[in-house]
C-alpha positions as CSV (number, residue, x, y, z in Angstrom):
1,M,-9.6,2.4,-12.5
2,T,-9.6,6.0,-11.5
3,M,-6.8,8.5,-11.4
4,A,-6.6,8.2,-7.6
5,D,-6.2,4.4,-8.0
6,L,-3.4,4.9,-10.4
7,L,-1.7,7.5,-8.1
8,R,-1.9,5.0,-5.2
9,V,-0.3,2.3,-7.3
10,I,2.5,4.6,-8.4
11,L,3.1,5.7,-4.7
12,S,3.0,2.0,-3.6
13,V,5.8,1.1,-6.1
14,I,7.9,4.0,-4.8
15,I,7.1,3.8,-1.1
16,P,4.7,0.9,-0.3
17,P,3.4,2.2,3.1
18,L,2.4,5.6,1.5
19,G,0.1,3.9,-1.0
20,V,-1.5,1.8,1.8
21,F,-1.9,4.9,4.0
22,F,-3.8,6.8,1.2
23,K,-6.1,3.8,0.8
24,V,-6.9,2.7,4.4
25,G,-5.3,5.4,6.7
26,F,-3.6,4.5,10.0
27,G,-5.2,1.1,10.2
28,S,-3.7,-2.3,10.9
29,H,-2.8,-2.8,7.2
30,F,-0.7,0.3,7.3
31,W,1.4,-0.9,10.3
32,I,1.7,-4.4,8.8
33,N,3.0,-2.8,5.6
34,I,5.5,-0.8,7.5
35,L,6.8,-3.9,9.2
36,L,6.9,-5.9,5.9
37,T,8.7,-3.0,4.1
38,L,11.3,-2.8,6.9
39,L,11.9,-6.6,6.5
40,G,12.2,-6.2,2.7
41,Y,11.0,-4.0,-0.1
42,I,9.3,-6.9,-2.1
43,P,7.1,-8.2,0.8
44,G,6.0,-4.6,1.5
45,L,5.2,-4.0,-2.2
46,V,3.2,-7.3,-2.6
47,H,1.2,-6.4,0.5
48,A,0.6,-2.9,-0.7
49,I,-0.7,-4.1,-4.1
50,W,-2.9,-6.7,-2.3
51,V,-4.4,-4.0,-0.1
52,L,-5.1,-1.7,-3.0
53,A,-6.7,-4.4,-5.0
54,S,-8.8,-5.9,-2.3
55,H,-10.2,-2.9,-0.4
56,K,-13.1,-1.0,-1.7
57,D,-13.4,2.8,-1.2
């Protein structure tokens, strides 16, 4: 785990779409995360952590 990964996780806990944006940019996962976060903080957070854990740089 690098410092950038740690920063993405911290940003995802504060604002889930921000952590996803720094990992994948303006892709479909970013927009899905925006929608999930608007529906509730927890679904957006779970999705953000899943994206961060499953996508390689």
